[in-house]
C-alpha positions in Angstrom: 13.2 -6.7 -0.7 11.3 -3.4 -1.8 9.7 -5.4 -4.9 8.1 -8.0 -2.7 4.1 -8.0 -3.3 1.8 -8.6 -0.7 -1.7 -10.2 -2.0 -4.9 -11.3 0.1 -6.1 -14.7 -0.5 -9.4 -15.8 0.9 -10.6 -18.9 0.2 -12.4 -22.3 1.9 -12.9 -20.2 5.3 -9.0 -18.8 5.1 -8.0 -15.0 5.2 -4.7 -15.0 4.2 -1.9 -12.3 3.2 0.7 -14.1 0.8 3.9 -12.3 0.4 5.7 -12.8 -3.4 8.7 -12.5 -5.1 8.4 -10.1 -8.4 8.4 -13.3 -10.3 5.1 -14.6 -8.3 6.7 -17.1 -6.3 5.1 -17.4 -2.7 8.0 -17.1 0.2 5.4 -16.7 3.1 1.8 -15.5 4.3 0.2 -14.3 7.5 -3.1 -16.4 8.4 -5.2 -13.5 9.9 -7.9 -16.6 11.4 -5.0 -17.9 13.7 -2.6 -15.1 13.6 0.6 -16.8 12.7 3.2 -15.8 10.1 4.6 -19.1 8.0 8.0 -18.2 6.2 9.2 -20.9 3.5 12.9 -20.1 3.6 14.5 -18.5 6.8 16.5 -16.0 4.4 13.1 -14.5 3.8 12.4 -14.2 7.2 13.0 -10.3 7.7 11.5 -9.6 4.3 8.1 -11.5 4.5 7.6 -9.4 8.3 8.9 -6.3 7.0 6.4 -6.5 3.9 3.6 -7.6 5.9 4.0 -4.7 8.5 4.3 -2.4 5.4 1.2 -3.8 4.1 -1.1 -4.4 7.5 -0.1 -1.7 9.9 -2.1 -3.3 12.5 -0.4 -6.8 12.2 1.5 -7.1 15.3 -1.9 -7.0 16.8 -3.1 -9.5 14.7 -0.2 -12.0 15.5 -0.4 -11.1 19.5 -4.1 -12.3 19.4 -3.1 -16.2 19.7 0.5 -16.0 20.5 1.4 -15.6 24.4 1.8 -12.4 25.9 5.4 -11.5 26.0 8.2 -8.8 25.7 8.5 -7.2 22.4 12.3 -7.7 22.2 14.2 -10.1 20.2 14.6 -13.7 22.2 17.3 -14.5 24.3 20.5 -15.4 22.1 20.5 -19.6 22.3 23.2 -21.3 24.8 26.3 -22.8 23.4 25.7 -25.4 20.5 26.7 -29.1 21.4 29.3 -30.3 19.0 29.2 -34.0 18.1 32.2 -35.6 18.7 32.1 -36.5 14.8 31.1 -33.7 12.3 28.0 -34.1 10.4 27.9 -37.5 11.8 26.5 -39.7 14.6 28.6 -42.3 16.4 27.5 -45.7 15.7 25.3 -47.4 18.3 24.6 -44.0 20.1 21.0 -43.6 21.1 18.6 -41.7 19.1 17.0 -39.3 20.7 13.4 -38.4 20.4 12.7 -35.5 18.0 11.3 -32.3 19.7 7.2 -32.1 20.4 5.6 -29.5 18.6 3.5 -27.0 19.9 2.5 -23.3 19.9 4.8 -21.1 18.8 6.1 -18.5 21.3 5.8 -15.1 20.8 8.1 -13.7 18.1 9.1 -16.8 16.5 7.5 -17.9 13.2 5.0 -20.7 12.9 5.8 -23.7 11.0 3.5 -25.0 8.1 2.9 -29.0 7.5 5.7 -30.3 5.2 7.7 -26.9 4.9 10.9 -26.4 6.2 10.7 -25.1 10.1 11.3 -20.9 9.7 12.8 -20.6 13.2 15.1 -17.9 14.6 18.6 -18.8 12.9 21.4 -18.9 15.4 24.4 -16.3 15.5 27.1 -17.3 12.8 30.1 -18.9 14.8 33.5 -18.3 13.3 34.7 -22.3 12.9 37.8 -23.2 10.4 36.4 -24.3 7.3 36.5 -28.0 6.0 37.6 -29.0 3.0 35.2 -31.7 2.2 32.7 -31.8 4.8 29.9 -29.8 5.2 29.0 -27.2 8.5 28.1 -29.1 11.3 24.8 -28.7 12.6 23.9 -26.2 15.3 21.0 -26.9 17.8 19.1 -23.8 18.5 17.4 -25.0 21.6 16.3 -28.7 22.8 16.8 -31.5 22.0 19.1 -32.5 18.4 16.2 -33.5 15.5 16.3 -36.8 14.1 18.8 -37.1 11.8 18.3 -37.2 7.9 19.7 -35.7 4.6 20.2 -32.0 4.7 19.9 -30.4 1.4 22.9 -27.8 0.9 22.7 -25.6 -2.3 26.2 -23.9 -2.9 27.2 -21.6 0.2 23.6 -20.4 1.1 22.9 -21.4 4.8 19.6 -23.7 5.2 17.8 -23.9 8.5 19.8 -25.0 11.7 23.2 -24.6 9.8 25.6 -21.7 10.9 26.9 -19.7 7.6 30.5 -19.8 6.7 31.0 -16.6 5.1 29.5 -14.4 7.8 25.1 -13.2 7.9 23.6 -12.2 4.9 22.9 -8.3 4.7 19.5 -7.2 5.8 16.9 -7.0 3.4 16.3 -3.0 2.4 13.5 -1.5 5.1 11.3 0.9 4.4 11.8 4.2 6.1 9.5 5.3 8.8 6.4 7.2 8.0 6.3 11.0 9.5 4.1 11.7 12.0 1.4 14.0 11.2 0.1 16.8 13.7 -3.4 16.4 15.4 -6.0 17.3 13.2 -7.9 20.0 13.8 -11.0 22.1 12.1 -8.7 24.5 10.4 -6.7 21.5 8.9 -9.2 19.2 8.4 -10.2 19.0 4.6 -13.3 16.7 4.9 -15.2 19.9 5.3 -14.2 21.8 1.9 -17.0 22.1 -1.1 -16.0 21.1 -4.8 -14.7 24.5 -6.9 -13.3 26.1 -3.4 -10.9 28.0 -4.9 -13.1 29.0 -7.7 -15.6 30.0 -5.2 -13.1 32.0 -3.4 -12.3 33.6 -7.0 -15.7 34.3 -7.9 -16.6 35.9 -4.0 -18.9 32.9 -3.4 -17.4 32.2 -0.1 -17.8 34.3 3.0 -18.1 37.8 3.0 -18.1 37.9 -0.9 -21.2 36.2 -1.2 -22.7 38.8 0.9 -21.3 41.8 -1.2 -22.5 40.3 -4.5 -26.2 39.8 -2.9 -26.0 43.7 -1.7 -24.7 44.9 -5.1 -27.6 42.8 -7.2 -24.9 40.6 -8.7 -27.0 37.5 -8.2 -28.9 38.0 -11.1 -30.5 35.7 -13.6 -29.0 36.1 -16.8 -26.2 33.9 -17.7 -23.0 35.0 -16.6 -20.0 35.3 -19.3 -17.3 34.5 -17.1 -15.8 31.0 -17.5 -15.0 30.4 -14.3 -18.8 30.1 -13.3 -19.2 27.0 -16.0 -16.2 25.5 -14.7 -17.5 25.7 -10.9 -20.5 24.2 -12.1 -18.8 21.3 -13.6 -16.8 20.9 -10.1 -20.1 20.6 -8.7 -21.7 18.0 -11.0 -18.4 15.6 -10.6 -18.6 16.4 -7.0 -22.2 15.1 -6.8 -21.3 11.8 -8.7 -18.1 11.1 -6.6 -20.6 11.3 -3.8 -22.8 8.4 -4.9 -19.6 6.2 -4.5 -19.4 6.8 -0.8 -21.8 4.3 -0.6 -19.8 1.7 -1.4 -16.8 2.5 0.8 -15.0 5.0 -0.7 -14.1 8.5 0.2 -14.1 11.5 -1.2 -12.3 14.7 -0.8 -12.7 17.9 -2.3 -10.4 21.1 -3.6 -7.3 19.6 -1.9 -5.1 22.9 -1.8 -1.2 22.7 -2.7 1.5 24.9 -1.7 1.7 26.5 -5.3 -1.9 27.9 -5.0 -3.3 25.0 -7.3 -5.7 22.2 -6.3 -6.5 18.6 -6.8 -10.0 19.2 -8.0 -11.4 16.1 -6.3 -9.6 12.9 -4.5 -11.4 9.1 -4.3 -9.8 7.1 -2.0 -11.5 3.0 -1.6 -10.8 -0.5 -2.2 -10.0 0.2 -5.8 -7.0 2.6 -5.1 -6.7 6.4 -4.8 -7.4 8.4 -7.9 -6.9 12.2 -8.1 -10.0 13.6 -10.2 -9.6 16.5 -12.5 -13.1 18.3 -14.4 -12.8 20.0 -17.9 -15.8 21.8 -18.6 -16.9 22.1 -22.3 -20.6 23.4 -22.7 -22.5 21.8 -26.0 -19.2 20.3 -27.5 -18.4 16.8 -29.0 -15.0 15.9 -27.8 -12.4 13.1 -28.9 -9.4 12.4 -26.9 -6.6 10.1 -28.5 -2.8 10.0 -29.2 -2.0 12.9 -26.9 -4.5 15.2 -28.8 -7.9 16.7 -27.8 -10.3 17.4 -31.0 -13.3 19.5 -30.5 -16.3 19.3 -32.7 -14.8 19.4 -36.3 -12.0 21.1 -35.2 -7.8 20.4 -35.8 -7.0 18.4 -33.3 -4.7 20.0 -30.3 -2.2 18.7 -28.0 -3.4 17.6 -24.7 -1.3 16.0 -22.1 -3.0 13.4 -20.1 0.1 11.0 -18.4 1.8 14.4 -17.3 -0.5 15.9 -15.0 1.1 16.8 -11.7 -2.0 15.8 -9.4 -1.6 12.2 -9.3 2.4 12.4 -9.1 2.3 14.9 -6.1 -0.7 12.7 -4.2 1.4 9.8 -4.4 4.2 11.8 -2.6 2.4 13.3 0.2 0.2 10.5 1.1 3.4 7.8 1.2 5.2 10.0 3.3 3.0 9.5 6.4 1.6 5.6 5.4 3.5 2.5 6.0 2.6 1.0 2.6 2.5 2.0 -1.0 0.2 4.6 -2.3 -0.3 4.6 -5.9 -2.7 7.2 -7.2 -4.1 7.3 -10.9 -5.5 10.0 -12.9 -9.3 10.4 -13.9 -10.4 13.3 -16.3 -14.2 14.0 -16.3 -15.8 16.1 -19.0 -18.4 18.1 -18.0 -21.2 19.5 -20.5 -20.3 17.6 -23.7 -22.7 16.0 -26.1 -20.4 13.8 -27.0 -17.1 11.7 -25.7 -15.0 9.8 -27.9 -11.8 8.1 -26.2 -9.5 6.3 -28.8 -6.8 5.9 -26.8 -5.5 6.7 -23.0 -1.8 6.3 -21.4 -1.6 3.7 -18.6 -2.9 4.8 -15.1 -5.2 7.2 -16.8 -9.0 7.0 -17.2 -11.4 9.4 -19.2 -15.0 9.9 -18.7 -18.2 11.7 -18.9 -19.6 12.9 -15.5 -21.9 9.8 -15.5 -19.3 7.2 -15.8 -17.9 7.7 -13.1 -19.8 4.9 -11.4 -18.2 2.5 -13.4 -15.1 3.1 -10.0 -17.4 1.6 -7.6 -17.1 -2.0 -8.0 -13.6 -1.7 -8.0 -11.7 -3.5 -5.1 -8.3 -5.7 -4.6 -5.8 -2.7 -3.9 -6.2 -1.8 -0.4 -7.9 -3.0 3.1 -10.6 -1.1 5.0 -8.0 -0.7 7.7 -5.8 1.1 4.7 -8.4 3.2 3.2 -9.3 4.8 6.6 -5.4 5.2 7.0 -4.9 7.0 3.3 -8.2 9.2 4.2 -6.8 9.7 7.6 -3.7 11.3 6.0 -5.6 12.9 2.8 -8.0 15.0 5.1 -5.0 16.4 6.9 -4.0 20.1 5.4 -0.4 19.7 6.8 0.2 16.4 4.7 0.3 18.5 1.6 2.4 21.4 2.8 5.1 19.4 0.7 3.6 18.3 -2.1 
C-alpha cells in the first residue's frame, strides 16, 4: 500500500508516528517512547511496518530498545493447532481454561493496545474442507486457548486467530530497496560549492581564470555590460539569504550540477521539505506574475513557465533513488534587483519571492524529521547522486 501516510503526533507526553489510510483512517502507530508498534488489524500488519520503516529508517533500532534481544529472523512456525471436538463450539461441562497472562511482547511481535483486537502473528493457512454453515474453527497460535466469546466475521476476510479459507491475502506493495551511494570524498562533496559556481567558471572568476583577469587588468571599477555578471550577483544575494535559514535547522547547497551541464541554483533542505530555488535577476524592473505570464514594467505580458521547471522534478528523482521515504520537492523562484513584485497567481507547489522574502520558509515544519533531513542532505551533497538526474 504505497498510499499510506505517516504523520507525527506529540501530545500529553506521547510521541507517536501514526499510519493512516488515504481516507485518514488510522490503522496503526509506533510509540517512540516505549519502542512498540500497535496494529489495529492484522491484515495491515506488513503494510504498517513497511510504511514506518520507509518513513523512519532508524525504526528497527527504536523498536529494539525495549524488546528483548534476539535474532532478527521470522518467528518459528507455531505448533500443530489443537482442534476442538466440535467446530466452533465447546463441550458442555468442559472446564474453562484461564486466559493467557499478558506480558511484554517478544521481539518481532506487535504490541497490543487496550481495547483493540490483538495484533499478533497470524498462523499459516491450513487447508481444510469448507463447512457449509459453520464458521472456520479457531486456531491457537501459542499457549492456552483464549476465553470463549463472540468472534465477528465480516465476509471472507479472516480475523485474528482464524485460518483463511481461500488462502492468504496478497502481500502489500513494497518500496524497492534504495540504491547505495559511493563514499563521500572531497572531490564529490558539493557542500563546498559557492553560489553561481557555473557562472563563475564562465566568467573566469574561479581557479586560474581569476589570476588571468587580475593580470590583464580586467578587474576594473566601471560596470561590466555582460548580463552574466548581474546574474551572478543575484545568485550571491539569494545564497546569502538562504544561509540565514540554517539557524532554524535547514541545510543549503549551491550550484548543484546536473549531467546536461545545467545547475539547480540552490537546494534548500529542512523540516518543511525540499525546495529547488532558482534566481531571475531583473535590475530596476517592476515585475508582475500571473496566469502563466510575466509582465515587466508596462510592457506586454509574455509567456512565463513556472510549473514546468525541471529542477524540482529531477531533484526528487535523484533523492528518492537513495532514500527509503518519499522526498517531495517544490519550486521557489526568487527575483533579484526588482523595484516591485506582484504575484497574482502561481501553480501548486511553486512559490515566488523577492530575495528578502525567502525568510518566510524558516518556520515551515512537519514534512521531515531531523533524521530524515540529515539523510536527504547526505544524499544531495554527494555528486554521484546526480549523475543520472
